[in-house]
OpenMM code with the backbone's topology and positions (N, CA, C; nanometers):
from openmm import Vec3, app, unit

residues = "MET LYS SER ALA ILE ALA ILE LEU THR GLY PHE ALA LEU LEU GLY ALA CYS SER ASP GLY SER GLU GLN SER ALA ALA VAL GLU THR PRO GLN GLN ALA ALA LEU ASP SER ALA ALA THR GLU ALA GLU PRO ALA PRO GLU PRO PRO PRO LEU PRO ASN GLU PHE SER ARG THR ALA TRP ARG ALA ARG ASP GLY SER GLY ALA LEU PHE THR THR PHE LEU ASP PRO GLY GLY ARG TYR ARG ASP MET ARG ASN GLY ASP PRO TRP GLN GLN GLY VAL TRP GLU TYR ASP ALA GLN ASP ARG ILE CYS PHE THR PRO ASP ALA GLU ASP SER LEU ASP GLN CYS TRP ARG PRO GLU ARG MET ASP GLU GLY GLY HIS MET ILE VAL THR SER GLY SER GLY ARG ARG VAL GLN LEU GLU SER VAL GLU TYR ARG ARG PRO GLU PRO PRO VAL GLU SER GLU THR ASP GLY GLU ASP GLY GLU GLU THR ALA ASP GLY ALA ALA GLU THR SER".split()
positions = [
    Vec3(-2.8734, 5.8961, 3.2771),
    Vec3(-2.9112, 5.9103, 3.1397),
    Vec3(-2.7883, 5.9079, 3.0493),
    Vec3(-2.6782, 5.9733, 3.0953),
    Vec3(-2.5575, 5.9748, 3.0149),
    Vec3(-2.5042, 5.8331, 2.9963),
    Vec3(-2.5181, 5.7461, 3.0996),
    Vec3(-2.4688, 5.6089, 3.0859),
    Vec3(-2.5530, 5.5317, 2.9856),
    Vec3(-2.6839, 5.5550, 2.9789),
    Vec3(-2.7696, 5.4864, 2.8827),
    Vec3(-2.7331, 5.5284, 2.7417),
    Vec3(-2.7030, 5.6590, 2.7205),
    Vec3(-2.6632, 5.7076, 2.5876),
    Vec3(-2.5280, 5.6472, 2.5496),
    Vec3(-2.4377, 5.6343, 2.6453),
    Vec3(-2.3057, 5.5764, 2.6181),
    Vec3(-2.3195, 5.4295, 2.5791),
    Vec3(-2.4093, 5.3588, 2.6462),
    Vec3(-2.4294, 5.2176, 2.6146),
    Vec3(-2.4904, 5.2028, 2.4758),
    Vec3(-2.5930, 5.2841, 2.4448),
    Vec3(-2.6555, 5.2778, 2.3129),
    Vec3(-2.5562, 5.3151, 2.2032),
    Vec3(-2.4729, 5.4160, 2.2299),
    Vec3(-2.3708, 5.4573, 2.1332),
    Vec3(-2.2710, 5.3433, 2.1121),
    Vec3(-2.2343, 5.2743, 2.2192),
    Vec3(-2.1414, 5.1605, 2.2083),
    Vec3(-2.1988, 5.0493, 2.1220),
    Vec3(-2.3269, 5.0150, 2.1413),
    Vec3(-2.3901, 4.9128, 2.0578),
    Vec3(-2.3981, 4.9561, 1.9124),
    Vec3(-2.4264, 5.0866, 1.8905),
    Vec3(-2.4341, 5.1384, 1.7533),
    Vec3(-2.2975, 5.1283, 1.6864),
    Vec3(-2.1909, 5.1604, 1.7606),
    Vec3(-2.0563, 5.1528, 1.7034),
    Vec3(-2.0182, 5.0069, 1.6744),
    Vec3(-2.0536, 4.9184, 1.7654),
    Vec3(-2.0255, 4.7771, 1.7409),
    Vec3(-2.1010, 4.7267, 1.6185),
    Vec3(-2.2239, 4.7689, 1.6024),
    Vec3(-2.3037, 4.7295, 1.4863),
    Vec3(-2.2447, 4.7847, 1.3579),
    Vec3(-2.1886, 4.9053, 1.3641),
    Vec3(-2.1290, 4.9653, 1.2456),
    Vec3(-2.0017, 4.8919, 1.2063),
    Vec3(-1.9291, 4.8346, 1.3022),
    Vec3(-1.8051, 4.7613, 1.2727),
    Vec3(-1.8334, 4.6203, 1.2208),
    Vec3(-1.9526, 4.5682, 1.2445),
    Vec3(-1.9856, 4.4319, 1.2049),
    Vec3(-2.0040, 4.4246, 1.0547),
    Vec3(-1.9765, 4.3068, 0.9958),
    Vec3(-1.9961, 4.2892, 0.8519),
    Vec3(-2.1413, 4.2576, 0.8180),
    Vec3(-2.2244, 4.2437, 0.9180),
    Vec3(-2.3670, 4.2235, 0.8986),
    Vec3(-2.4053, 4.0789, 0.8747),
    Vec3(-2.3123, 3.9899, 0.8740),
    Vec3(-2.3455, 3.8511, 0.8449),
    Vec3(-2.4286, 3.7885, 0.9554),
    Vec3(-2.4063, 3.8258, 1.0784),
    Vec3(-2.4822, 3.7676, 1.1880),
    Vec3(-2.6211, 3.8289, 1.1983),
    Vec3(-2.6391, 3.9482, 1.1491),
    Vec3(-2.7688, 4.0139, 1.1612),
    Vec3(-2.8744, 3.9461, 1.0766),
    Vec3(-2.8352, 3.8851, 0.9633),
    Vec3(-2.9340, 3.8227, 0.8761),
    Vec3(-2.9570, 3.6760, 0.9101),
    Vec3(-2.8850, 3.6227, 1.0076),
    Vec3(-2.9007, 3.4816, 1.0435),
    Vec3(-3.0363, 3.4595, 1.1077),
    Vec3(-3.1052, 3.3528, 1.0624),
    Vec3(-3.2361, 3.3209, 1.1181),
    Vec3(-3.2168, 3.2484, 1.2497),
    Vec3(-3.3144, 3.2613, 1.3368),
    Vec3(-3.3103, 3.1920, 1.4652),
    Vec3(-3.3607, 3.0507, 1.4423),
    Vec3(-3.2831, 2.9531, 1.4880),
    Vec3(-3.3206, 2.8131, 1.4701),
    Vec3(-3.3809, 2.7584, 1.5981),
    Vec3(-3.4767, 2.6711, 1.5795),
    Vec3(-3.5308, 2.6007, 1.6943),
    Vec3(-3.4373, 2.4833, 1.7231),
    Vec3(-3.4401, 2.4268, 1.8421),
    Vec3(-3.3556, 2.3108, 1.8715),
    Vec3(-3.3812, 2.1938, 1.7761),
    Vec3(-3.5075, 2.1748, 1.7329),
    Vec3(-3.5381, 2.0655, 1.6405),
    Vec3(-3.4723, 2.0891, 1.5047),
    Vec3(-3.4746, 2.2159, 1.4551),
    Vec3(-3.4111, 2.2466, 1.3276),
    Vec3(-3.2594, 2.2259, 1.3370),
    Vec3(-3.2001, 2.2655, 1.4472),
    Vec3(-3.0562, 2.2493, 1.4647),
    Vec3(-3.0183, 2.1013, 1.4646),
    Vec3(-3.1008, 2.0168, 1.5288),
    Vec3(-3.0725, 1.8739, 1.5320),
    Vec3(-3.0840, 1.8129, 1.3933),
    Vec3(-3.1857, 1.8529, 1.3163),
    Vec3(-3.2016, 1.8023, 1.1800),
    Vec3(-3.0853, 1.8457, 1.0919),
    Vec3(-3.0429, 1.9726, 1.1025),
    Vec3(-2.9319, 2.0232, 1.0219),
    Vec3(-2.8018, 1.9509, 1.0542),
    Vec3(-2.7746, 1.9255, 1.1832),
    Vec3(-2.6495, 1.8596, 1.2196),
    Vec3(-2.6501, 1.7146, 1.1732),
    Vec3(-2.7666, 1.6483, 1.1759),
    Vec3(-2.7740, 1.5098, 1.1286),
    Vec3(-2.7506, 1.5036, 0.9787),
    Vec3(-2.7993, 1.6040, 0.9055),
    Vec3(-2.7833, 1.6060, 0.7605),
    Vec3(-2.6393, 1.6351, 0.7205),
    Vec3(-2.5659, 1.7123, 0.8006),
    Vec3(-2.4296, 1.7498, 0.7638),
    Vec3(-2.3239, 1.6552, 0.8198),
    Vec3(-2.3649, 1.5549, 0.9003),
    Vec3(-2.2664, 1.4598, 0.9521),
    Vec3(-2.2061, 1.3826, 0.8359),
    Vec3(-2.0747, 1.3609, 0.8402),
    Vec3(-2.0054, 1.2899, 0.7335),
    Vec3(-2.0450, 1.1433, 0.7344),
    Vec3(-2.0541, 1.0876, 0.6135),
    Vec3(-2.0803, 0.9454, 0.6008),
    Vec3(-1.9610, 0.8710, 0.6596),
    Vec3(-1.9835, 0.7628, 0.7301),
    Vec3(-1.8682, 0.6876, 0.7825),
    Vec3(-1.7840, 0.6348, 0.6663),
    Vec3(-1.6522, 0.6431, 0.6820),
    Vec3(-1.5613, 0.5951, 0.5782),
    Vec3(-1.5749, 0.4442, 0.5668),
    Vec3(-1.5736, 0.3929, 0.4423),
    Vec3(-1.5834, 0.2470, 0.4287),
    Vec3(-1.4608, 0.1804, 0.4898),
    Vec3(-1.4823, 0.0620, 0.5438),
    Vec3(-1.3730, -0.0136, 0.6043),
    Vec3(-1.2752, -0.0544, 0.4954),
    Vec3(-1.1454, -0.0384, 0.5200),
    Vec3(-1.0496, -0.0850, 0.4198),
    Vec3(-1.0530, -0.2369, 0.4132),
    Vec3(-1.0162, -0.2920, 0.2969),
    Vec3(-1.0148, -0.4384, 0.2879),
    Vec3(-0.9183, -0.4970, 0.3897),
    Vec3(-0.9471, -0.6157, 0.4382),
    Vec3(-0.8562, -0.6773, 0.5359),
    Vec3(-0.7273, -0.7211, 0.4681),
    Vec3(-0.6244, -0.7391, 0.5489),
    Vec3(-0.4990, -0.7941, 0.4980),
    Vec3(-0.5250, -0.9366, 0.4514),
    Vec3(-0.4461, -0.9844, 0.3564),
    Vec3(-0.4671, -1.1234, 0.3130),
    Vec3(-0.4488, -1.2201, 0.4294),
    Vec3(-0.5332, -1.3232, 0.4329),
    Vec3(-0.5177, -1.4272, 0.5350),
    Vec3(-0.3944, -1.5106, 0.5061),
    Vec3(-0.3635, -1.5246, 0.3816),
    Vec3(-0.2506, -1.6066, 0.3374),
    Vec3(-0.1743, -1.5255, 0.2331),
    Vec3(-0.0468, -1.5057, 0.2550),
    Vec3(0.0339, -1.4282, 0.1611),
    Vec3(0.0903, -1.5142, 0.0487),
    Vec3(0.0832, -1.6471, 0.0632),
    Vec3(0.1300, -1.7361, -0.0415),
    Vec3(0.0495, -1.7103, -0.1684),
    Vec3(0.1178, -1.7125, -0.2822),
    Vec3(0.0565, -1.6866, -0.4133),
    Vec3(0.0062, -1.5429, -0.4266),
    Vec3(0.0761, -1.4487, -0.3639),
    Vec3(0.0457, -1.3074, -0.3846),
    Vec3(0.1699, -1.2398, -0.4424),
    Vec3(0.1495, -1.1223, -0.4997),
    Vec3(0.2608, -1.0459, -0.5567),
    Vec3(0.2385, -0.8992, -0.5243),
    Vec3(0.3500, -0.8276, -0.5002),
    Vec3(0.3433, -0.6887, -0.4558),
    Vec3(0.4473, -0.6071, -0.5305),
    Vec3(0.4096, -0.4845, -0.5675),
    Vec3(0.4981, -0.3982, -0.6442),
    Vec3(0.5202, -0.2668, -0.5701),
    Vec3(0.6437, -0.2150, -0.5809),
    Vec3(0.6787, -0.0851, -0.5214),
    Vec3(0.7840, -0.0195, -0.6092),
    Vec3(0.7890, 0.1122, -0.6060),
    Vec3(0.8891, 0.1893, -0.6790),
    Vec3(0.9815, 0.2522, -0.5765),
    Vec3(1.1131, 0.2424, -0.5992),
    Vec3(1.2070, 0.3030, -0.5052),
    Vec3(1.2358, 0.4478, -0.5442),
    Vec3(1.3182, 0.5145, -0.4656),
    Vec3(1.3488, 0.6557, -0.4869),
    Vec3(1.4150, 0.6852, -0.6198),
    Vec3(1.4847, 0.5871, -0.6776),
    Vec3(1.5513, 0.6089, -0.8068),
    Vec3(1.4580, 0.5836, -0.9241),
    Vec3(1.3364, 0.5358, -0.8954),
    Vec3(1.2400, 0.5079, -1.0018),
    Vec3(1.2350, 0.3624, -1.0427),
    Vec3(1.3219, 0.2768, -0.9855),
    Vec3(1.3199, 0.1348, -1.0197),
    Vec3(1.1919, 0.0710, -0.9676),
    Vec3(1.1364, -0.0198, -1.0464),
    Vec3(1.0123, -0.0880, -1.0118),
    Vec3(1.0455, -0.2296, -0.9640),
    Vec3(1.0108, -0.2595, -0.8393),
    Vec3(1.0366, -0.3899, -0.7789),
    Vec3(0.9059, -0.4650, -0.7636),
    Vec3(0.9067, -0.5929, -0.8002),
    Vec3(0.7914, -0.6797, -0.7801),
    Vec3(0.8385, -0.8028, -0.7048),
    Vec3(0.7686, -0.8350, -0.5972),
    Vec3(0.8017, -0.9520, -0.5163),
    Vec3(0.6883, -1.0526, -0.5283),
    Vec3(0.7237, -1.1757, -0.5677),
    Vec3(0.6283, -1.2859, -0.5783),
    Vec3(0.6511, -1.3789, -0.4601),
    Vec3(0.5459, -1.4007, -0.3800),
    Vec3(0.5531, -1.4895, -0.2639),
    Vec3(0.4985, -1.6255, -0.3058),
    Vec3(0.5906, -1.7161, -0.3360),
    Vec3(0.5543, -1.8470, -0.3884),
    Vec3(0.5137, -1.9417, -0.2765),
    Vec3(0.4323, -2.0433, -0.3097),
    Vec3(0.3996, -2.1470, -0.2117),
    Vec3(0.5281, -2.2173, -0.1685),
    Vec3(0.5274, -2.2717, -0.0504),
    Vec3(0.6444, -2.3431, -0.0022),
    Vec3(0.7486, -2.2525, 0.0599),
    Vec3(0.7171, -2.1228, 0.0741),
    Vec3(0.8073, -2.0328, 0.1439),
    Vec3(0.9207, -1.9748, 0.0625),
    Vec3(0.9137, -1.9788, -0.0699),
    Vec3(1.0153, -1.9159, -0.1549),
    Vec3(0.9607, -1.7836, -0.2076),
    Vec3(1.0507, -1.6864, -0.2313),
    Vec3(1.0112, -1.5608, -0.2941),
    Vec3(1.1054, -1.5293, -0.4091),
    Vec3(1.0553, -1.4470, -0.5012),
    Vec3(1.1329, -1.3987, -0.6155),
    Vec3(1.1130, -1.2486, -0.6253),
    Vec3(1.2220, -1.1747, -0.6341),
    Vec3(1.2163, -1.0295, -0.6558),
    Vec3(1.2583, -0.9993, -0.7979),
    Vec3(1.1824, -0.9123, -0.8623),
    Vec3(1.2164, -0.8647, -0.9955),
    Vec3(1.2441, -0.7147, -0.9840),
    Vec3(1.3460, -0.6680, -1.0543),
    Vec3(1.3769, -0.5250, -1.0605),
    Vec3(1.3623, -0.4823, -1.2057),
    Vec3(1.2661, -0.3951, -1.2322),
    Vec3(1.2354, -0.3510, -1.3684),
    Vec3(1.2141, -0.4704, -1.4620),
    Vec3(1.1517, -0.5769, -1.4100),
    Vec3(1.1190, -0.6937, -1.4907),
    Vec3(1.2274, -0.7997, -1.4986),
    Vec3(1.3457, -0.7717, -1.4480),
    Vec3(1.4565, -0.8681, -1.4521),
    Vec3(1.4757, -0.9322, -1.3153),
    Vec3(1.5145, -1.0614, -1.3116),
    Vec3(1.5409, -1.1259, -1.1822),
    Vec3(1.6441, -1.0458, -1.1031),
    Vec3(1.6169, -1.0274, -0.9748),
    Vec3(1.7046, -0.9467, -0.8915),
    Vec3(1.7526, -1.0222, -0.7676),
    Vec3(1.6574, -1.0842, -0.6972),
    Vec3(1.6924, -1.1534, -0.5735),
    Vec3(1.5895, -1.2625, -0.5478),
    Vec3(1.6300, -1.3666, -0.4771),
    Vec3(1.5363, -1.4711, -0.4374),
    Vec3(1.5793, -1.5274, -0.3037),
    Vec3(1.4880, -1.5997, -0.2412),
    Vec3(1.5198, -1.6571, -0.1117),
    Vec3(1.3979, -1.7199, -0.0476),
    Vec3(1.3980, -1.7177, 0.0855),
    Vec3(1.2930, -1.7804, 0.1653),
    Vec3(1.2138, -1.6698, 0.2352),
    Vec3(1.0816, -1.6877, 0.2419),
    Vec3(0.9974, -1.5944, 0.3171),
    Vec3(0.9125, -1.6736, 0.4158),
    Vec3(0.8723, -1.6038, 0.5236),
    Vec3(0.7798, -1.6629, 0.6210),
    Vec3(0.6994, -1.5523, 0.6871),
    Vec3(0.5801, -1.5874, 0.7311),
    Vec3(0.4964, -1.4976, 0.8096),
    Vec3(0.5161, -1.5426, 0.9533),
    Vec3(0.5859, -1.4613, 1.0349),
    Vec3(0.6282, -1.5086, 1.1673),
    Vec3(0.5231, -1.4849, 1.2758),
    Vec3(0.5539, -1.5271, 1.3979),
    Vec3(0.4616, -1.5181, 1.5119),
    Vec3(0.4344, -1.3738, 1.5537),
    Vec3(0.5179, -1.2799, 1.5087),
    Vec3(0.4980, -1.1386, 1.5415),
    Vec3(0.4227, -1.0661, 1.4302),
    Vec3(0.3539, -1.1407, 1.3433),
    Vec3(0.2754, -1.0869, 1.2323),
    Vec3(0.3602, -1.0036, 1.1364),
    Vec3(0.4796, -1.0528, 1.1051),
    Vec3(0.5684, -0.9866, 1.0095),
    Vec3(0.5975, -1.0831, 0.8951),
    Vec3(0.6217, -1.0267, 0.7779),
    Vec3(0.6695, -1.1057, 0.6652),
    Vec3(0.8205, -1.0885, 0.6637),
    Vec3(0.8928, -1.1995, 0.6805),
    Vec3(1.0385, -1.1950, 0.6896),
    Vec3(1.1002, -1.2617, 0.5674),
    Vec3(1.2044, -1.1990, 0.5135),
    Vec3(1.2738, -1.2464, 0.3947),
    Vec3(1.4181, -1.2807, 0.4293),
    Vec3(1.4618, -1.3978, 0.3865),
    Vec3(1.6012, -1.4402, 0.4003),
    Vec3(1.6529, -1.4669, 0.2592),
    Vec3(1.7328, -1.3751, 0.2047),
    Vec3(1.7837, -1.3930, 0.0677),
    Vec3(1.8803, -1.5106, 0.0587),
    Vec3(1.8859, -1.5726, -0.0596),
    Vec3(1.9807, -1.6813, -0.0842),
    Vec3(2.1245, -1.6294, -0.0858),
    Vec3(2.1448, -1.5085, -0.1351),
    Vec3(2.2796, -1.4521, -0.1442),
    Vec3(2.3358, -1.4300, -0.0043),
    Vec3(2.4586, -1.4772, 0.0166),
    Vec3(2.5202, -1.4682, 0.1492),
    Vec3(2.5478, -1.3245, 0.1929),
    Vec3(2.5703, -1.2343, 0.0988),
    Vec3(2.6032, -1.0968, 0.1346),
    Vec3(2.4794, -1.0094, 0.1564),
    Vec3(2.3578, -1.0670, 0.1465),
    Vec3(2.2336, -0.9927, 0.1690),
    Vec3(2.1841, -1.0150, 0.3110),
    Vec3(2.1140, -0.9164, 0.3632),
    Vec3(2.0639, -0.9223, 0.5006),
    Vec3(1.9183, -0.9666, 0.5046),
    Vec3(1.8834, -1.0400, 0.6107),
    Vec3(1.7435, -1.0741, 0.6362),
    Vec3(1.6687, -0.9454, 0.6680),
    Vec3(1.5403, -0.9408, 0.6324),
    Vec3(1.4609, -0.8230, 0.6642),
    Vec3(1.3165, -0.8639, 0.6871),
    Vec3(1.2538, -0.8020, 0.7885),
    Vec3(1.1140, -0.8294, 0.8202),
    Vec3(1.0326, -0.7010, 0.8031),
    Vec3(0.9091, -0.7167, 0.7570),
    Vec3(0.8170, -0.6058, 0.7334),
    Vec3(0.6836, -0.6381, 0.7999),
    Vec3(0.6251, -0.5385, 0.8648),
    Vec3(0.4947, -0.5561, 0.9295),
    Vec3(0.3868, -0.4936, 0.8401),
    Vec3(0.2949, -0.5759, 0.7870),
    Vec3(0.1839, -0.5197, 0.7097),
    Vec3(0.0928, -0.4397, 0.8019),
    Vec3(0.0536, -0.3207, 0.7575),
    Vec3(-0.0279, -0.2343, 0.8432),
    Vec3(-0.1732, -0.2267, 0.8022),
    Vec3(-0.1995, -0.1994, 0.6749),
    Vec3(-0.3386, -0.1830, 0.6329),
    Vec3(-0.3476, -0.1933, 0.4814),
    Vec3(-0.4691, -0.2166, 0.4348),
    Vec3(-0.4975, -0.2197, 0.2912),
    Vec3(-0.5939, -0.1055, 0.2616),
    Vec3(-0.5867, -0.0503, 0.1408),
    Vec3(-0.6866, 0.0470, 0.1005),
    Vec3(-0.7736, -0.0127, -0.0099),
    Vec3(-0.8737, 0.0635, -0.0529),
    Vec3(-0.9694, 0.0128, -0.1508),
    Vec3(-0.9032, -0.0217, -0.2835),
    Vec3(-0.7910, 0.0437, -0.3160),
    Vec3(-0.7236, 0.0218, -0.4434),
    Vec3(-0.6260, -0.0943, -0.4439),
    Vec3(-0.6208, -0.1727, -0.3364),
    Vec3(-0.5301, -0.2863, -0.3320),
    Vec3(-0.3891, -0.2494, -0.2909),
    Vec3(-0.3730, -0.1363, -0.2234),
    Vec3(-0.2418, -0.0950, -0.1738),
    Vec3(-0.2279, -0.1323, -0.0270),
    Vec3(-0.1064, -0.1713, 0.0110),
    Vec3(-0.0797, -0.2093, 0.1484),
    Vec3(0.0426, -0.1315, 0.1970),
    Vec3(0.0354, -0.0799, 0.3187),
    Vec3(0.1499, -0.0146, 0.3821),
    Vec3(0.2222, -0.1198, 0.4652),
    Vec3(0.3554, -0.1270, 0.4508),
    Vec3(0.4370, -0.2151, 0.5330),
    Vec3(0.5459, -0.1305, 0.5983),
    Vec3(0.5868, -0.1712, 0.7178),
    Vec3(0.6901, -0.0980, 0.7923),
    Vec3(0.8005, -0.1944, 0.8302),
    Vec3(0.9251, -0.1524, 0.8039),
    Vec3(1.0404, -0.2366, 0.8386),
    Vec3(1.0709, -0.2232, 0.9870),
    Vec3(1.1599, -0.3072, 1.0370),
    Vec3(1.2016, -0.3009, 1.1769),
    Vec3(1.2676, -0.1681, 1.2115),
    Vec3(1.3270, -0.1012, 1.1119),
    Vec3(1.3912, 0.0293, 1.1366),
    Vec3(1.2933, 0.1451, 1.1245),
    Vec3(1.1656, 0.1148, 1.0918),
    Vec3(1.0643, 0.2194, 1.0829),
    Vec3(1.0403, 0.2725, 0.9428),
    Vec3(1.1067, 0.2175, 0.8428),
    Vec3(1.0855, 0.2617, 0.7044),
    Vec3(0.9498, 0.2123, 0.6566),
    Vec3(0.8690, 0.3038, 0.6017),
    Vec3(0.7353, 0.2705, 0.5531),
    Vec3(0.7358, 0.2685, 0.4007),
    Vec3(0.6711, 0.1678, 0.3441),
    Vec3(0.6641, 0.1528, 0.1997),
    Vec3(0.5203, 0.1184, 0.1632),
    Vec3(0.4716, 0.1795, 0.0554),
    Vec3(0.3394, 0.1448, 0.0051),
    Vec3(0.3568, 0.0439, -0.1080),
    Vec3(0.2907, -0.0703, -0.0940),
    Vec3(0.2954, -0.1759, -0.1941),
    Vec3(0.1629, -0.1813, -0.2680),
    Vec3(0.1705, -0.2190, -0.3934),
    Vec3(0.0502, -0.2361, -0.4743),
    Vec3(0.0340, -0.3846, -0.5044),
    Vec3(-0.0837, -0.4376, -0.4798),
    Vec3(-0.1111, -0.5769, -0.5107),
    Vec3(-0.1175, -0.5926, -0.6628),
    Vec3(-0.0430, -0.6905, -0.7156),
    Vec3(-0.0430, -0.7176, -0.8586),
    Vec3(-0.0707, -0.8658, -0.8797),
    Vec3(-0.0935, -0.9040, -1.0039),
    Vec3(-0.1266, -1.0432, -1.0346),
    Vec3(-0.0070, -1.1340, -1.0077),
    Vec3(-0.0335, -1.2418, -0.9377),
    Vec3(0.0697, -1.3401, -0.9066),
    Vec3(0.0984, -1.4237, -1.0309),
    Vec3(0.2266, -1.4473, -1.0578),
    Vec3(0.2694, -1.5362, -1.1657),
    Vec3(0.3550, -1.6468, -1.1066),
    Vec3(0.3255, -1.7714, -1.1449),
    Vec3(0.4063, -1.8847, -1.0990),
    Vec3(0.5470, -1.8727, -1.1543),
    Vec3(0.6444, -1.9304, -1.0831),
    Vec3(0.7802, -1.9295, -1.1373),
    Vec3(0.7857, -2.0126, -1.2656),
    Vec3(0.8655, -1.9669, -1.3590),
    Vec3(0.8826, -2.0416, -1.4837),
    Vec3(0.9816, -2.1546, -1.4607),
    Vec3(0.9532, -2.2713, -1.5209),
    Vec3(1.0483, -2.3818, -1.5042),
    Vec3(1.1801, -2.3457, -1.5719),
    Vec3(1.2900, -2.3969, -1.5200),
    Vec3(1.4187, -2.3659, -1.5817),
    Vec3(1.4238, -2.4193, -1.7246),
    Vec3(1.4845, -2.3426, -1.8121),
    Vec3(1.4974, -2.3812, -1.9518),
    Vec3(1.6333, -2.4479, -1.9691),
    Vec3(1.6321, -2.5711, -2.0213),
    Vec3(1.7578, -2.6405, -2.0450),
    Vec3(1.8108, -2.6010, -2.1816),
    Vec3(1.9391, -2.5860, -2.1913),
    Vec3(2.0040, -2.5529, -2.3172),
    Vec3(1.9926, -2.6717, -2.4118),
    Vec3(1.9876, -2.6448, -2.5408),
    Vec3(1.9746, -2.7527, -2.6385),
    Vec3(2.0964, -2.8448, -2.6388),
    Vec3(2.2127, -2.7953, -2.5997),
    Vec3(2.3333, -2.8783, -2.6007),
    Vec3(2.3528, -2.9511, -2.4694),
    Vec3(2.2730, -2.9192, -2.3670),
    Vec3(2.2862, -2.9858, -2.2378),
    Vec3(2.2099, -3.1178, -2.2394),
    Vec3(2.2576, -3.2139, -2.1682),
    Vec3(2.1862, -3.3397, -2.1482),
    Vec3(2.2113, -3.4381, -2.2597),
    Vec3(2.1562, -3.5566, -2.2410),
    Vec3(2.1800, -3.6650, -2.3361),
    Vec3(2.1084, -3.6433, -2.4679),
    Vec3(1.9880, -3.5792, -2.4633),
    Vec3(1.9133, -3.5584, -2.5873),
    Vec3(1.9936, -3.4753, -2.6850),
    Vec3(2.0615, -3.3743, -2.6373),
    Vec3(2.1418, -3.2876, -2.7244),
    Vec3(2.2585, -3.3640, -2.7842),
    Vec3(2.3192, -3.4515, -2.7047),
    Vec3(2.4329, -3.5284, -2.7547),
    Vec3(2.3882, -3.6282, -2.8611),
    Vec3(2.2729, -3.6914, -2.8392),
    Vec3(2.2242, -3.7875, -2.9372),
    Vec3(2.1929, -3.7200, -3.0684),
    Vec3(2.1351, -3.6021, -3.0635),
    Vec3(2.1030, -3.5299, -3.1855),
    Vec3(2.2299, -3.4963, -3.2610),
    Vec3(2.3311, -3.4523, -3.1864),
    Vec3(2.4569, -3.4169, -3.2513),
    Vec3(2.5208, -3.5411, -3.3106),
    Vec3(2.5193, -3.6541, -3.2386),
    Vec3(2.5770, -3.7778, -3.2910),
    Vec3(2.4987, -3.8285, -3.4103),
    Vec3(2.3679, -3.8216, -3.4019),
    Vec3(2.2836, -3.8665, -3.5120),
    Vec3(2.3076, -3.7857, -3.6373),
    Vec3(2.3263, -3.6559, -3.6211),
    Vec3(2.3513, -3.5709, -3.7369),
    Vec3(2.4856, -3.6016, -3.7987),
    Vec3(2.5844, -3.6363, -3.7153),
    Vec3(2.7180, -3.6670, -3.7662),
    Vec3(2.7162, -3.7992, -3.8434),
    Vec3(2.6369, -3.8954, -3.7972),
    Vec3(2.6348, -4.0254, -3.8632),
    Vec3(2.5664, -4.0208, -3.9992),
    Vec3(2.4674, -3.9342, -4.0137),
    Vec3(2.3928, -3.9317, -4.1396),
    Vec3(2.4666, -3.8560, -4.2486),
    Vec3(2.5667, -3.7779, -4.2161),
    Vec3(2.6320, -3.7038, -4.3224),
    Vec3(2.7432, -3.7774, -4.3851),
] * unit.nanometer
topology = app.Topology()
chain = topology.addChain("A")
for resn in residues:
    res = topology.addResidue(resn, chain)
    for name in ("N", "CA", "C"):
        topology.addAtom(name, app.Element.getBySymbol(name[0]), res)
């Protein structure tokens, strides 16, 4: 009898220590539990957009640690143009190689070639790329702009000379 009183006293003490949250819980049937779990399952995340099939005629923007804004235009024919804060910065040759990397070879002799592996796109048009050294950069897809044709100076070429000669003769 003393052991039964000790057991009942133990349950009473355990009940007194409880916050009571489990005591008010309703008993669920297996069918209710299955319905509740189906209702609370997370919706599958939408698939991110695929990487571009062709990188030609695309443009990508990134900000570096100093706050400078870089935009790279991948022109048809394998040429690229880099802009830094809107000003021309670097240009050269690009290719999408057999290892699924975008590789850049700058025209400047003192610049190094660099390859980047595109990893994924998100819904907002951002792409993660990783360099061969493991550096990860998030790029934002921006509107592609064709290269502007070179502007000839008014004094360059034969047309400028003829105008100057013509003006001298009429005075």
